[in-house]
PDB file of N, CA, C and O in Angstrom:
ATOM      1  N   UNK A   1     -20.472 -21.778  17.066  1.00  0.00           N
ATOM      2  CA  UNK A   1     -20.363 -21.384  18.167  1.00  0.00           C
ATOM      3  C   UNK A   1     -21.231 -22.392  19.395  1.00  0.00           C
ATOM      4  O   UNK A   1     -20.860 -22.891  20.457  1.00  0.00           O
ATOM      5  N   UNK A   2     -22.313 -22.394  18.784  1.00  0.00           N
ATOM      6  CA  UNK A   2     -23.822 -22.867  19.291  1.00  0.00           C
ATOM      7  C   UNK A   2     -23.485 -24.553  19.368  1.00  0.00           C
ATOM      8  O   UNK A   2     -23.994 -25.176  20.300  1.00  0.00           O
ATOM      9  N   UNK A   3     -22.840 -25.097  18.628  1.00  0.00           N
ATOM     10  CA  UNK A   3     -22.772 -26.248  18.421  1.00  0.00           C
ATOM     11  C   UNK A   3     -21.806 -26.788  19.334  1.00  0.00           C
ATOM     12  O   UNK A   3     -22.157 -27.697  20.086  1.00  0.00           O
ATOM     13  N   UNK A   4     -20.827 -26.417  19.358  1.00  0.00           N
ATOM     14  CA  UNK A   4     -19.752 -26.525  20.483  1.00  0.00           C
ATOM     15  C   UNK A   4     -20.776 -26.496  21.925  1.00  0.00           C
ATOM     16  O   UNK A   4     -21.090 -27.393  22.708  1.00  0.00           O
ATOM     17  N   UNK A   5     -21.005 -25.527  21.886  1.00  0.00           N
ATOM     18  CA  UNK A   5     -22.368 -25.194  23.413  1.00  0.00           C
ATOM     19  C   UNK A   5     -23.599 -26.588  23.666  1.00  0.00           C
ATOM     20  O   UNK A   5     -24.001 -27.258  24.617  1.00  0.00           O
ATOM     21  N   UNK A   6     -23.883 -26.484  22.000  1.00  0.00           N
ATOM     22  CA  UNK A   6     -24.767 -28.066  22.247  1.00  0.00           C
ATOM     23  C   UNK A   6     -24.296 -29.019  23.172  1.00  0.00           C
ATOM     24  O   UNK A   6     -24.840 -29.273  24.247  1.00  0.00           O
ATOM     25  N   UNK A   7     -22.853 -29.756  22.548  1.00  0.00           N
ATOM     26  CA  UNK A   7     -22.287 -30.455  22.724  1.00  0.00           C
ATOM     27  C   UNK A   7     -21.830 -30.707  24.095  1.00  0.00           C
ATOM     28  O   UNK A   7     -21.710 -31.766  24.710  1.00  0.00           O
ATOM     29  N   UNK A   8     -21.689 -29.957  24.305  1.00  0.00           N
ATOM     30  CA  UNK A   8     -21.064 -29.319  26.145  1.00  0.00           C
ATOM     31  C   UNK A   8     -22.109 -29.791  26.757  1.00  0.00           C
ATOM     32  O   UNK A   8     -21.901 -30.718  27.540  1.00  0.00           O
ATOM     33  N   UNK A   9     -23.298 -29.375  26.606  1.00  0.00           N
ATOM     34  CA  UNK A   9     -24.978 -29.032  27.636  1.00  0.00           C
ATOM     35  C   UNK A   9     -25.191 -30.061  27.413  1.00  0.00           C
ATOM     36  O   UNK A   9     -25.761 -30.492  28.415  1.00  0.00           O
ATOM     37  N   UNK A  10     -25.111 -30.802  26.720  1.00  0.00           N
ATOM     38  CA  UNK A  10     -25.930 -32.252  26.183  1.00  0.00           C
ATOM     39  C   UNK A  10     -26.096 -32.685  27.482  1.00  0.00           C
ATOM     40  O   UNK A  10     -27.111 -32.553  28.166  1.00  0.00           O
ATOM     41  N   UNK A  11     -24.579 -33.445  27.934  1.00  0.00           N
ATOM     42  CA  UNK A  11     -25.096 -34.342  29.214  1.00  0.00           C
ATOM     43  C   UNK A  11     -25.693 -33.802  30.185  1.00  0.00           C
ATOM     44  O   UNK A  11     -26.325 -34.620  30.852  1.00  0.00           O
ATOM     45  N   UNK A  12     -25.753 -32.739  30.545  1.00  0.00           N
ATOM     46  CA  UNK A  12     -26.676 -31.765  31.223  1.00  0.00           C
ATOM     47  C   UNK A  12     -28.103 -32.512  30.861  1.00  0.00           C
ATOM     48  O   UNK A  12     -28.532 -33.523  31.416  1.00  0.00           O
ATOM     49  N   UNK A  13     -28.684 -31.827  29.879  1.00  0.00           N
ATOM     50  CA  UNK A  13     -30.038 -32.391  29.597  1.00  0.00           C
ATOM     51  C   UNK A  13     -30.439 -33.486  29.488  1.00  0.00           C
ATOM     52  O   UNK A  13     -31.636 -33.771  29.446  1.00  0.00           O
ATOM     53  N   UNK A  14     -29.418 -34.366  29.415  1.00  0.00           N
ATOM     54  CA  UNK A  14     -29.670 -35.818  29.644  1.00  0.00           C
ATOM     55  C   UNK A  14     -29.953 -36.657  30.491  1.00  0.00           C
ATOM     56  O   UNK A  14     -30.483 -37.768  30.511  1.00  0.00           O
ATOM     57  N   UNK A  15     -29.226 -35.492  31.663  1.00  0.00           N
ATOM     58  CA  UNK A  15     -29.505 -35.760  33.315  1.00  0.00           C
ATOM     59  C   UNK A  15     -28.246 -36.653  33.689  1.00  0.00           C
ATOM     60  O   UNK A  15     -28.321 -37.336  34.710  1.00  0.00           O
ATOM     61  N   UNK A  16     -26.873 -36.689  32.767  1.00  0.00           N
ATOM     62  CA  UNK A  16     -25.910 -37.211  33.070  1.00  0.00           C
ATOM     63  C   UNK A  16     -25.527 -36.934  34.366  1.00  0.00           C
ATOM     64  O   UNK A  16     -25.385 -37.742  35.283  1.00  0.00           O
ATOM     65  N   UNK A  17     -25.318 -35.344  34.386  1.00  0.00           N
ATOM     66  CA  UNK A  17     -24.094 -34.711  35.331  1.00  0.00           C
ATOM     67  C   UNK A  17     -25.191 -33.582  35.300  1.00  0.00           C
ATOM     68  O   UNK A  17     -26.289 -33.519  34.746  1.00  0.00           O
ATOM     69  N   UNK A  18     -24.297 -32.480  36.317  1.00  0.00           N
ATOM     70  CA  UNK A  18     -25.120 -31.460  36.356  1.00  0.00           C
ATOM     71  C   UNK A  18     -24.268 -30.011  36.329  1.00  0.00           C
ATOM     72  O   UNK A  18     -24.588 -28.976  36.914  1.00  0.00           O
ATOM     73  N   UNK A  19     -23.014 -30.252  35.424  1.00  0.00           N
ATOM     74  CA  UNK A  19     -22.376 -29.266  34.983  1.00  0.00           C
ATOM     75  C   UNK A  19     -22.008 -29.837  34.344  1.00  0.00           C
ATOM     76  O   UNK A  19     -22.136 -31.057  34.446  1.00  0.00           O
ATOM     77  N   UNK A  20     -21.173 -29.098  33.063  1.00  0.00           N
ATOM     78  CA  UNK A  20     -20.790 -30.244  31.701  1.00  0.00           C
ATOM     79  C   UNK A  20     -19.163 -30.377  32.084  1.00  0.00           C
ATOM     80  O   UNK A  20     -18.543 -31.046  31.258  1.00  0.00           O
ATOM     81  N   UNK A  21     -18.465 -29.916  33.060  1.00  0.00           N
ATOM     82  CA  UNK A  21     -16.881 -30.426  33.610  1.00  0.00           C
ATOM     83  C   UNK A  21     -17.262 -31.919  34.550  1.00  0.00           C
ATOM     84  O   UNK A  21     -16.417 -32.679  35.022  1.00  0.00           O
ATOM     85  N   UNK A  22     -18.510 -32.044  34.635  1.00  0.00           N
ATOM     86  CA  UNK A  22     -18.184 -32.893  35.509  1.00  0.00           C
ATOM     87  C   UNK A  22     -18.347 -34.850  34.451  1.00  0.00           C
ATOM     88  O   UNK A  22     -18.067 -35.982  34.845  1.00  0.00           O
ATOM     89  N   UNK A  23     -18.814 -34.431  33.325  1.00  0.00           N
ATOM     90  CA  UNK A  23     -19.191 -35.325  32.471  1.00  0.00           C
ATOM     91  C   UNK A  23     -17.709 -35.615  31.661  1.00  0.00           C
ATOM     92  O   UNK A  23     -17.261 -34.978  30.707  1.00  0.00           O
ATOM     93  N   UNK A  24     -16.993 -36.993  32.482  1.00  0.00           N
ATOM     94  CA  UNK A  24     -15.584 -37.220  32.203  1.00  0.00           C
ATOM     95  C   UNK A  24     -15.413 -37.739  30.139  1.00  0.00           C
ATOM     96  O   UNK A  24     -14.443 -38.256  29.584  1.00  0.00           O
ATOM     97  N   UNK A  25     -16.553 -37.386  29.626  1.00  0.00           N
ATOM     98  CA  UNK A  25     -16.448 -38.279  28.023  1.00  0.00           C
ATOM     99  C   UNK A  25     -16.310 -37.265  27.338  1.00  0.00           C
ATOM    100  O   UNK A  25     -16.112 -37.383  26.129  1.00  0.00           O
ATOM    101  N   UNK A  26     -16.390 -35.867  28.017  1.00  0.00           N
ATOM    102  CA  UNK A  26     -15.917 -34.754  26.949  1.00  0.00           C
ATOM    103  C   UNK A  26     -14.418 -34.005  27.156  1.00  0.00           C
ATOM    104  O   UNK A  26     -13.507 -34.332  27.917  1.00  0.00           O
ATOM    105  N   UNK A  27     -14.483 -33.033  26.331  1.00  0.00           N
ATOM    106  CA  UNK A  27     -13.587 -31.857  26.108  1.00  0.00           C
ATOM    107  C   UNK A  27     -13.762 -30.976  27.029  1.00  0.00           C
ATOM    108  O   UNK A  27     -12.683 -30.603  27.489  1.00  0.00           O
ATOM    109  N   UNK A  28     -14.739 -30.440  27.535  1.00  0.00           N
ATOM    110  CA  UNK A  28     -15.373 -29.904  27.585  1.00  0.00           C
ATOM    111  C   UNK A  28     -13.994 -28.422  28.982  1.00  0.00           C
ATOM    112  O   UNK A  28     -13.743 -27.219  29.034  1.00  0.00           O
ATOM    113  N   UNK A  29     -13.577 -29.817  29.804  1.00  0.00           N
ATOM    114  CA  UNK A  29     -12.339 -29.521  30.902  1.00  0.00           C
ATOM    115  C   UNK A  29     -10.996 -29.662  30.017  1.00  0.00           C
ATOM    116  O   UNK A  29     -10.030 -29.618  30.778  1.00  0.00           O
ATOM    117  N   UNK A  30     -10.712 -29.774  29.045  1.00  0.00           N
ATOM    118  CA  UNK A  30      -9.747 -29.781  28.215  1.00  0.00           C
ATOM    119  C   UNK A  30      -9.740 -28.084  27.499  1.00  0.00           C
ATOM    120  O   UNK A  30      -8.738 -27.413  27.252  1.00  0.00           O
ATOM    121  N   UNK A  31     -11.028 -27.739  27.308  1.00  0.00           N
ATOM    122  CA  UNK A  31     -11.311 -26.589  26.443  1.00  0.00           C
ATOM    123  C   UNK A  31     -10.969 -25.468  27.480  1.00  0.00           C
ATOM    124  O   UNK A  31     -10.367 -24.420  27.244  1.00  0.00           O
ATOM    125  N   UNK A  32     -11.379 -25.818  28.453  1.00  0.00           N
ATOM    126  CA  UNK A  32     -11.324 -24.239  29.768  1.00  0.00           C
ATOM    127  C   UNK A  32      -9.998 -24.761  30.808  1.00  0.00           C
ATOM    128  O   UNK A  32      -9.869 -24.337  31.957  1.00  0.00           O
ATOM    129  N   UNK A  33      -9.150 -25.662  30.225  1.00  0.00           N
ATOM    130  CA  UNK A  33      -8.233 -25.661  30.902  1.00  0.00           C
ATOM    131  C   UNK A  33      -7.664 -26.506  32.214  1.00  0.00           C
ATOM    132  O   UNK A  33      -6.476 -26.572  32.532  1.00  0.00           O
ATOM    133  N   UNK A  34      -8.818 -27.162  32.932  1.00  0.00           N
ATOM    134  CA  UNK A  34      -9.063 -28.042  33.725  1.00  0.00           C
ATOM    135  C   UNK A  34      -8.354 -29.688  33.325  1.00  0.00           C
ATOM    136  O   UNK A  34      -8.173 -30.420  34.298  1.00  0.00           O
ATOM    137  N   UNK A  35      -8.133 -30.006  32.522  1.00  0.00           N
ATOM    138  CA  UNK A  35      -6.950 -30.411  32.221  1.00  0.00           C
ATOM    139  C   UNK A  35      -6.256 -30.771  31.050  1.00  0.00           C
ATOM    140  O   UNK A  35      -5.941 -29.714  30.502  1.00  0.00           O
ATOM    141  N   UNK A  36      -5.807 -31.860  30.304  1.00  0.00           N
ATOM    142  CA  UNK A  36      -5.122 -31.682  29.148  1.00  0.00           C
ATOM    143  C   UNK A  36      -4.797 -32.900  28.502  1.00  0.00           C
ATOM    144  O   UNK A  36      -3.877 -33.671  28.771  1.00  0.00           O
ATOM    145  N   UNK A  37      -5.894 -33.007  27.378  1.00  0.00           N
ATOM    146  CA  UNK A  37      -6.193 -33.917  26.649  1.00  0.00           C
ATOM    147  C   UNK A  37      -5.571 -33.919  25.413  1.00  0.00           C
ATOM    148  O   UNK A  37      -4.591 -33.261  25.065  1.00  0.00           O
ATOM    149  N   UNK A  38      -6.476 -35.024  24.538  1.00  0.00           N
ATOM    150  CA  UNK A  38      -5.482 -34.997  22.987  1.00  0.00           C
ATOM    151  C   UNK A  38      -7.322 -35.353  22.391  1.00  0.00           C
ATOM    152  O   UNK A  38      -7.309 -36.005  21.347  1.00  0.00           O
ATOM    153  N   UNK A  39      -8.900 -34.987  22.953  1.00  0.00           N
ATOM    154  CA  UNK A  39      -9.784 -35.659  22.058  1.00  0.00           C
ATOM    155  C   UNK A  39      -9.879 -34.794  20.916  1.00  0.00           C
ATOM    156  O   UNK A  39      -9.968 -35.470  19.890  1.00  0.00           O
ATOM    157  N   UNK A  40      -9.893 -33.604  20.709  1.00  0.00           N
ATOM    158  CA  UNK A  40      -9.997 -32.758  19.797  1.00  0.00           C
ATOM    159  C   UNK A  40      -8.753 -31.418  19.766  1.00  0.00           C
ATOM    160  O   UNK A  40      -7.954 -31.193  20.675  1.00  0.00           O
ATOM    161  N   UNK A  41      -8.863 -30.689  18.528  1.00  0.00           N
ATOM    162  CA  UNK A  41      -8.185 -29.252  18.539  1.00  0.00           C
ATOM    163  C   UNK A  41      -9.806 -28.396  18.352  1.00  0.00           C
ATOM    164  O   UNK A  41     -10.586 -28.362  17.400  1.00  0.00           O
ATOM    165  N   UNK A  42      -9.844 -27.916  19.393  1.00  0.00           N
ATOM    166  CA  UNK A  42     -10.976 -27.061  19.752  1.00  0.00           C
ATOM    167  C   UNK A  42     -10.211 -25.405  19.196  1.00  0.00           C
ATOM    168  O   UNK A  42     -10.887 -24.396  19.395  1.00  0.00           O
ATOM    169  N   UNK A  43      -9.470 -25.330  18.839  1.00  0.00           N
ATOM    170  CA  UNK A  43      -8.871 -23.413  18.439  1.00  0.00           C
ATOM    171  C   UNK A  43      -9.097 -22.502  17.832  1.00  0.00           C
ATOM    172  O   UNK A  43      -8.780 -21.312  17.817  1.00  0.00           O
ATOM    173  N   UNK A  44     -10.199 -23.715  16.855  1.00  0.00           N
ATOM    174  CA  UNK A  44     -11.154 -22.545  15.821  1.00  0.00           C
ATOM    175  C   UNK A  44     -12.316 -21.849  16.738  1.00  0.00           C
ATOM    176  O   UNK A  44     -12.812 -20.723  16.773  1.00  0.00           O
ATOM    177  N   UNK A  45     -12.477 -22.862  17.342  1.00  0.00           N
ATOM    178  CA  UNK A  45     -14.348 -22.313  18.283  1.00  0.00           C
ATOM    179  C   UNK A  45     -13.636 -21.466  19.169  1.00  0.00           C
ATOM    180  O   UNK A  45     -13.982 -20.287  19.087  1.00  0.00           O
ATOM    181  N   UNK A  46     -12.557 -21.769  20.165  1.00  0.00           N
ATOM    182  CA  UNK A  46     -11.490 -20.626  21.484  1.00  0.00           C
ATOM    183  C   UNK A  46     -11.723 -19.494  20.730  1.00  0.00           C
ATOM    184  O   UNK A  46     -12.596 -18.719  21.120  1.00  0.00           O
ATOM    185  N   UNK A  47     -10.757 -19.121  19.153  1.00  0.00           N
ATOM    186  CA  UNK A  47     -10.988 -18.177  18.747  1.00  0.00           C
ATOM    187  C   UNK A  47     -12.006 -17.590  18.796  1.00  0.00           C
ATOM    188  O   UNK A  47     -11.797 -16.421  19.123  1.00  0.00           O
ATOM    189  N   UNK A  48     -13.203 -17.841  18.608  1.00  0.00           N
ATOM    190  CA  UNK A  48     -14.171 -16.551  18.881  1.00  0.00           C
ATOM    191  C   UNK A  48     -14.597 -16.130  19.835  1.00  0.00           C
ATOM    192  O   UNK A  48     -15.595 -15.415  19.922  1.00  0.00           O
ATOM    193  N   UNK A  49     -13.723 -16.609  20.937  1.00  0.00           N
ATOM    194  CA  UNK A  49     -14.228 -16.003  22.210  1.00  0.00           C
ATOM    195  C   UNK A  49     -12.925 -15.963  22.532  1.00  0.00           C
ATOM    196  O   UNK A  49     -12.423 -16.335  23.593  1.00  0.00           O
ATOM    197  N   UNK A  50     -12.079 -15.237  21.052  1.00  0.00           N
ATOM    198  CA  UNK A  50     -10.595 -14.514  21.935  1.00  0.00           C
ATOM    199  C   UNK A  50      -9.935 -15.328  22.611  1.00  0.00           C
ATOM    200  O   UNK A  50      -9.722 -14.991  23.775  1.00  0.00           O
ATOM    201  N   UNK A  51      -9.330 -16.796  22.096  1.00  0.00           N
ATOM    202  CA  UNK A  51      -8.934 -17.730  22.663  1.00  0.00           C
ATOM    203  C   UNK A  51      -8.900 -17.567  24.478  1.00  0.00           C
ATOM    204  O   UNK A  51      -8.003 -17.793  25.289  1.00  0.00           O
ATOM    205  N   UNK A  52     -10.401 -17.040  24.646  1.00  0.00           N
ATOM    206  CA  UNK A  52      -9.855 -17.370  26.359  1.00  0.00           C
ATOM    207  C   UNK A  52     -11.048 -18.627  27.134  1.00  0.00           C
ATOM    208  O   UNK A  52     -12.261 -18.838  27.125  1.00  0.00           O
ATOM    209  N   UNK A  53     -10.546 -18.870  27.383  1.00  0.00           N
ATOM    210  CA  UNK A  53     -10.816 -20.369  27.703  1.00  0.00           C
ATOM    211  C   UNK A  53     -12.172 -19.573  28.976  1.00  0.00           C
ATOM    212  O   UNK A  53     -13.362 -19.826  28.789  1.00  0.00           O
ATOM    213  N   UNK A  54     -11.846 -18.905  29.847  1.00  0.00           N
ATOM    214  CA  UNK A  54     -13.440 -18.408  30.670  1.00  0.00           C
ATOM    215  C   UNK A  54     -13.882 -17.790  30.019  1.00  0.00           C
ATOM    216  O   UNK A  54     -15.011 -17.822  30.509  1.00  0.00           O
ATOM    217  N   UNK A  55     -14.022 -16.713  28.631  1.00  0.00           N
ATOM    218  CA  UNK A  55     -15.145 -16.606  27.819  1.00  0.00           C
ATOM    219  C   UNK A  55     -16.292 -17.293  27.682  1.00  0.00           C
ATOM    220  O   UNK A  55     -17.458 -16.985  27.929  1.00  0.00           O
ATOM    221  N   UNK A  56     -15.396 -19.046  26.910  1.00  0.00           N
ATOM    222  CA  UNK A  56     -16.170 -19.726  26.466  1.00  0.00           C
ATOM    223  C   UNK A  56     -16.790 -20.625  27.840  1.00  0.00           C
ATOM    224  O   UNK A  56     -17.896 -21.152  27.716  1.00  0.00           O
ATOM    225  N   UNK A  57     -16.336 -20.710  28.611  1.00  0.00           N
ATOM    226  CA  UNK A  57     -16.642 -20.937  29.580  1.00  0.00           C
ATOM    227  C   UNK A  57     -18.270 -20.266  30.500  1.00  0.00           C
ATOM    228  O   UNK A  57     -19.063 -20.801  31.274  1.00  0.00           O
ATOM    229  N   UNK A  58     -18.169 -18.950  29.928  1.00  0.00           N
ATOM    230  CA  UNK A  58     -19.650 -17.801  30.676  1.00  0.00           C
ATOM    231  C   UNK A  58     -20.453 -18.444  29.011  1.00  0.00           C
ATOM    232  O   UNK A  58     -21.674 -18.583  28.939  1.00  0.00           O
ATOM    233  N   UNK A  59     -19.948 -18.617  28.367  1.00  0.00           N
ATOM    234  CA  UNK A  59     -20.781 -19.400  27.535  1.00  0.00           C
ATOM    235  C   UNK A  59     -21.857 -20.399  27.389  1.00  0.00           C
ATOM    236  O   UNK A  59     -23.019 -20.560  27.016  1.00  0.00           O
ATOM    237  N   UNK A  60     -20.924 -20.924  27.842  1.00  0.00           N
ATOM    238  CA  UNK A  60     -21.701 -22.304  27.571  1.00  0.00           C
ATOM    239  C   UNK A  60     -22.511 -22.457  28.739  1.00  0.00           C
ATOM    240  O   UNK A  60     -23.652 -22.896  28.595  1.00  0.00           O
ATOM    241  N   UNK A  61     -21.983 -22.089  30.144  1.00  0.00           N
ATOM    242  CA  UNK A  61     -22.943 -21.740  31.664  1.00  0.00           C
ATOM    243  C   UNK A  61     -23.813 -21.137  31.446  1.00  0.00           C
ATOM    244  O   UNK A  61     -24.882 -21.466  31.959  1.00  0.00           O
ATOM    245  N   UNK A  62     -23.740 -19.953  30.561  1.00  0.00           N
ATOM    246  CA  UNK A  62     -25.238 -19.119  30.363  1.00  0.00           C
ATOM    247  C   UNK A  62     -26.408 -19.933  29.882  1.00  0.00           C
ATOM    248  O   UNK A  62     -26.610 -20.457  28.786  1.00  0.00           O
ATOM    249  N   UNK A  63     -27.225 -19.900  31.133  1.00  0.00           N
ATOM    250  CA  UNK A  63     -28.835 -20.214  29.983  1.00  0.00           C
ATOM    251  C   UNK A  63     -29.538 -19.164  28.944  1.00  0.00           C
ATOM    252  O   UNK A  63     -30.624 -19.163  28.364  1.00  0.00           O
ATOM    253  N   UNK A  64     -28.702 -18.495  28.965  1.00  0.00           N
ATOM    254  CA  UNK A  64     -29.646 -17.381  27.656  1.00  0.00           C
ATOM    255  C   UNK A  64     -28.758 -17.171  27.105  1.00  0.00           C
ATOM    256  O   UNK A  64     -28.682 -16.005  26.718  1.00  0.00           O
ATOM    257  N   UNK A  65     -27.849 -17.893  26.819  1.00  0.00           N
ATOM    258  CA  UNK A  65     -26.818 -17.564  25.817  1.00  0.00           C
ATOM    259  C   UNK A  65     -27.423 -17.518  23.947  1.00  0.00           C
ATOM    260  O   UNK A  65     -26.631 -17.574  23.006  1.00  0.00           O
ATOM    261  N   UNK A  66     -28.671 -17.426  23.815  1.00  0.00           N
ATOM    262  CA  UNK A  66     -29.491 -17.059  22.730  1.00  0.00           C
ATOM    263  C   UNK A  66     -28.863 -15.444  22.562  1.00  0.00           C
ATOM    264  O   UNK A  66     -28.456 -15.040  21.473  1.00  0.00           O
ATOM    265  N   UNK A  67     -28.853 -14.722  23.623  1.00  0.00           N
ATOM    266  CA  UNK A  67     -28.802 -13.510  23.101  1.00  0.00           C
ATOM    267  C   UNK A  67     -27.146 -12.651  23.372  1.00  0.00           C
ATOM    268  O   UNK A  67     -26.762 -11.503  23.598  1.00  0.00           O
ATOM    269  N   UNK A  68     -26.436 -14.236  23.153  1.00  0.00           N
ATOM    270  CA  UNK A  68     -25.007 -13.333  24.387  1.00  0.00           C
ATOM    271  C   UNK A  68     -24.258 -12.752  22.823  1.00  0.00           C
ATOM    272  O   UNK A  68     -23.496 -11.795  22.962  1.00  0.00           O
ATOM    273  N   UNK A  69     -24.426 -13.224  21.559  1.00  0.00           N
ATOM    274  CA  UNK A  69     -23.192 -12.176  20.811  1.00  0.00           C
ATOM    275  C   UNK A  69     -23.259 -10.813  20.665  1.00  0.00           C
ATOM    276  O   UNK A  69     -22.373 -10.210  20.060  1.00  0.00           O
ATOM    277  N   UNK A  70     -24.440 -10.119  21.265  1.00  0.00           N
ATOM    278  CA  UNK A  70     -24.018  -8.298  20.905  1.00  0.00           C
ATOM    279  C   UNK A  70     -22.844  -8.763  23.187  1.00  0.00           C
ATOM    280  O   UNK A  70     -21.943  -8.142  23.750  1.00  0.00           O
ATOM    281  N   UNK A  71     -23.170  -9.297  23.359  1.00  0.00           N
ATOM    282  CA  UNK A  71     -22.357  -9.099  24.966  1.00  0.00           C
ATOM    283  C   UNK A  71     -21.168  -9.576  24.799  1.00  0.00           C
ATOM    284  O   UNK A  71     -20.121  -9.066  25.199  1.00  0.00           O
ATOM    285  N   UNK A  72     -21.378 -11.176  23.836  1.00  0.00           N
ATOM    286  CA  UNK A  72     -19.459 -11.726  23.517  1.00  0.00           C
ATOM    287  C   UNK A  72     -18.536 -10.263  22.462  1.00  0.00           C
ATOM    288  O   UNK A  72     -17.387  -9.846  22.317  1.00  0.00           O
ATOM    289  N   UNK A  73     -19.739  -9.991  22.022  1.00  0.00           N
ATOM    290  CA  UNK A  73     -18.352  -8.975  20.421  1.00  0.00           C
ATOM    291  C   UNK A  73     -17.783  -8.170  21.856  1.00  0.00           C
ATOM    292  O   UNK A  73     -16.576  -8.068  22.077  1.00  0.00           O
ATOM    293  N   UNK A  74     -18.810  -7.632  22.768  1.00  0.00           N
ATOM    294  CA  UNK A  74     -18.642  -6.272  23.692  1.00  0.00           C
ATOM    295  C   UNK A  74     -17.384  -5.930  24.409  1.00  0.00           C
ATOM    296  O   UNK A  74     -16.643  -4.974  24.636  1.00  0.00           O
ATOM    297  N   UNK A  75     -17.579  -7.735  24.748  1.00  0.00           N
ATOM    298  CA  UNK A  75     -16.441  -8.546  26.049  1.00  0.00           C
ATOM    299  C   UNK A  75     -15.197  -8.538  25.047  1.00  0.00           C
ATOM    300  O   UNK A  75     -14.266  -7.763  25.266  1.00  0.00           O
ATOM    301  N   UNK A  76     -15.176  -9.482  23.840  1.00  0.00           N
ATOM    302  CA  UNK A  76     -13.878  -9.538  23.523  1.00  0.00           C
ATOM    303  C   UNK A  76     -13.457  -7.827  22.583  1.00  0.00           C
ATOM    304  O   UNK A  76     -12.272  -7.510  22.683  1.00  0.00           O
ATOM    305  N   UNK A  77     -14.228  -6.988  21.881  1.00  0.00           N
ATOM    306  CA  UNK A  77     -13.645  -5.812  21.941  1.00  0.00           C
ATOM    307  C   UNK A  77     -13.014  -5.249  23.604  1.00  0.00           C
ATOM    308  O   UNK A  77     -11.855  -4.837  23.664  1.00  0.00           O
ATOM    309  N   UNK A  78     -13.466  -5.268  24.260  1.00  0.00           N
ATOM    310  CA  UNK A  78     -12.916  -4.798  25.605  1.00  0.00           C
ATOM    311  C   UNK A  78     -11.771  -5.816  25.618  1.00  0.00           C
ATOM    312  O   UNK A  78     -10.803  -5.124  25.306  1.00  0.00           O
ATOM    313  N   UNK A  79     -11.264  -7.266  25.831  1.00  0.00           N
ATOM    314  CA  UNK A  79     -10.141  -7.537  25.968  1.00  0.00           C
ATOM    315  C   UNK A  79      -9.122  -7.584  24.624  1.00  0.00           C
ATOM    316  O   UNK A  79      -7.995  -8.051  24.788  1.00  0.00           O
ATOM    317  N   UNK A  80      -9.555  -7.063  23.206  1.00  0.00           N
ATOM    318  CA  UNK A  80      -8.457  -6.599  22.679  1.00  0.00           C
ATOM    319  C   UNK A  80      -8.226  -5.540  22.887  1.00  0.00           C
ATOM    320  O   UNK A  80      -7.041  -5.379  23.179  1.00  0.00           O
ATOM    321  N   UNK A  81      -8.795  -4.684  22.885  1.00  0.00           N
ATOM    322  CA  UNK A  81      -8.370  -2.944  23.525  1.00  0.00           C
ATOM    323  C   UNK A  81      -7.267  -3.263  24.527  1.00  0.00           C
ATOM    324  O   UNK A  81      -6.166  -2.752  24.322  1.00  0.00           O
ATOM    325  N   UNK A  82      -7.422  -3.986  25.499  1.00  0.00           N
ATOM    326  CA  UNK A  82      -7.050  -3.929  26.765  1.00  0.00           C
ATOM    327  C   UNK A  82      -5.265  -4.530  26.790  1.00  0.00           C
ATOM    328  O   UNK A  82      -4.306  -4.191  27.484  1.00  0.00           O
ATOM    329  N   UNK A  83      -5.440  -5.645  25.580  1.00  0.00           N
ATOM    330  CA  UNK A  83      -3.970  -6.302  25.064  1.00  0.00           C
ATOM    331  C   UNK A  83      -3.043  -5.276  24.617  1.00  0.00           C
ATOM    332  O   UNK A  83      -1.896  -5.029  24.990  1.00  0.00           O
ATOM    333  N   UNK A  84      -3.940  -4.617  23.551  1.00  0.00           N
ATOM    334  CA  UNK A  84      -3.120  -3.811  22.851  1.00  0.00           C
ATOM    335  C   UNK A  84      -2.687  -2.412  23.417  1.00  0.00           C
ATOM    336  O   UNK A  84      -1.651  -2.029  22.875  1.00  0.00           O
ATOM    337  N   UNK A  85      -3.354  -1.240  24.672  1.00  0.00           N
ATOM    338  CA  UNK A  85      -3.174  -0.722  25.664  1.00  0.00           C
ATOM    339  C   UNK A  85      -1.821  -1.640  26.178  1.00  0.00           C
ATOM    340  O   UNK A  85      -0.694  -1.163  26.041  1.00  0.00           O
ATOM    341  N   UNK A  86      -1.980  -2.704  26.652  1.00  0.00           N
ATOM    342  CA  UNK A  86      -0.542  -3.251  27.405  1.00  0.00           C
ATOM    343  C   UNK A  86       0.532  -3.300  26.450  1.00  0.00           C
ATOM    344  O   UNK A  86       1.689  -2.947  26.679  1.00  0.00           O
ATOM    345  N   UNK A  87       0.003  -3.842  25.166  1.00  0.00           N
ATOM    346  CA  UNK A  87       1.481  -4.034  24.174  1.00  0.00           C
ATOM    347  C   UNK A  87       2.368  -2.612  24.149  1.00  0.00           C
ATOM    348  O   UNK A  87       3.571  -2.542  24.401  1.00  0.00           O
ATOM    349  N   UNK A  88       1.541  -1.558  23.806  1.00  0.00           N
ATOM    350  CA  UNK A  88       1.997  -0.106  23.980  1.00  0.00           C
ATOM    351  C   UNK A  88       2.884   0.824  24.902  1.00  0.00           C
ATOM    352  O   UNK A  88       3.586   1.817  24.708  1.00  0.00           O
ATOM    353  N   UNK A  89       2.544   0.078  25.960  1.00  0.00           N
ATOM    354  CA  UNK A  89       2.908   0.549  27.910  1.00  0.00           C
ATOM    355  C   UNK A  89       4.255  -0.316  27.728  1.00  0.00           C
ATOM    356  O   UNK A  89       5.036  -0.448  28.671  1.00  0.00           O
TER     357      UNK A  89
END
């Protein structure tokens, strides 16, 4: 997870852009659904985020991502519980 975040934030750190989606040589826009490219299969990493590109986007943009695991786990559990409840209804 953190390696993917590093890759997507690296152009910002290098001052090539201000936001990860501005760097055209990255698959970040593909991952968050803003572009449909074929740079690589990101599904294994996205699976760590309940297959929700928005959750991954929040993780990448969060300046305090080092403490993200507890919040991520709570968010994923809540999303999974919501999906289970929707299937029951």
